[in-house]
N, C-alpha and C positions, 0 to 999 in steps of 0.2 A: 328764731334758731333752732331750723331744723336738724330732724338727724342726733340732735343731742340730747343727753338724762336729763330729767325733770323730775322735780319733789315738790309737791306741793304742803304748802306749811298754812297755817289759821293766818299771817297776816302776812303771807304772798307767793308766789309762784316762782320757784326757782331754774332755771335751766339754762346747762352748763356743755360744751363741746368744746373738744380738742383742737387748738389753730393748724392748720395745716399751713407749712411756710416756711423762710429761710429761720435759720438760727437765732439767728439775733431778732428779729420779731417776736419768737418764739419766748423770750426767757422770763416775760412780768404774765402775770394773768389778768386780763382787764374786763371791765364790769359793766352793763347798761344798765337803767333805771328808768323804769317806764310807769307810768298812772295814766289809765285812760279817763275821756272824756264820762264813763262809767259810773267813776269813782265820787265826782262832786264836784266842787266850785275848783277855780285852779285856787286857790286858798289851802283848800282840803288837797289838791291833788301834789301841790307844791311841796307841803308837812309831810304828805305819805313821801316823798322820793327826801328832803332832807332825813329823814328819821332812818331810812335805807340806806344812802349812804353813809351815816353816823355811825350805821351798826357793821359797814362792810369797816368803815376806816377803824373801830377798834377792832373789829374778828376775823377780815380776808389776812392778814399780813400771816398768820398763825397756820392759817388753816386752809387758802386755795391752793389750787397747784400751779406753776408754772406752765403754760402754754395754754392753757385755758381762757374763754372765753363767756362768763355768765351775764343772763339779764335773768334782773330782778321786776319781776311785776304784782305792783301794789295792790292789794286787797282790800276790804271795808275794815279788817283787824290791824293797818299797816297801822293807821291812825289811831283806832283804839286801842290796841294793845299796848300791856305798861312795857313799858323799853326790855326792862331784863326778860321776857319774856322775847319780846322781839330780837333780841341778840340771840337767847338760846333757840328760838327758829334756825335762823339763819346759823348756827352752830350744826343744828341734828340733820338743815339744809345740804351743807358743803360734805357733808360726812358720806349722806345716803348718793349724794348724784355720783360719787365715785368708788361704790359699792361696785364688787361685779357683781351681773347680772347673770342669774344661773340658766342653767340652761333650757330655751323648750320641750317639751317632751312630744312625741307625738301620738 
């Protein structure tokens, strides 16, 4: 997802971008989950995706903005980190990607 905001947490990378399109399609936030082979075996990758999906299920309805697409890319910390810390990472990441970026100085 190019051109969007990014936030790197200890357990994942979050990318967010506002969708352009019809009003009906823009209403809900959409999430994608990625775990590359570099993370480990299929068992490890599936566990990482399941943990990310559960964290999103619990916290995203309150924090995600309508009309946005989000992609969470699993990192080693996704499986190793305590689940409570994973949720805190998600909360912080969703807040940070929606903060206004300061103007660049020349």
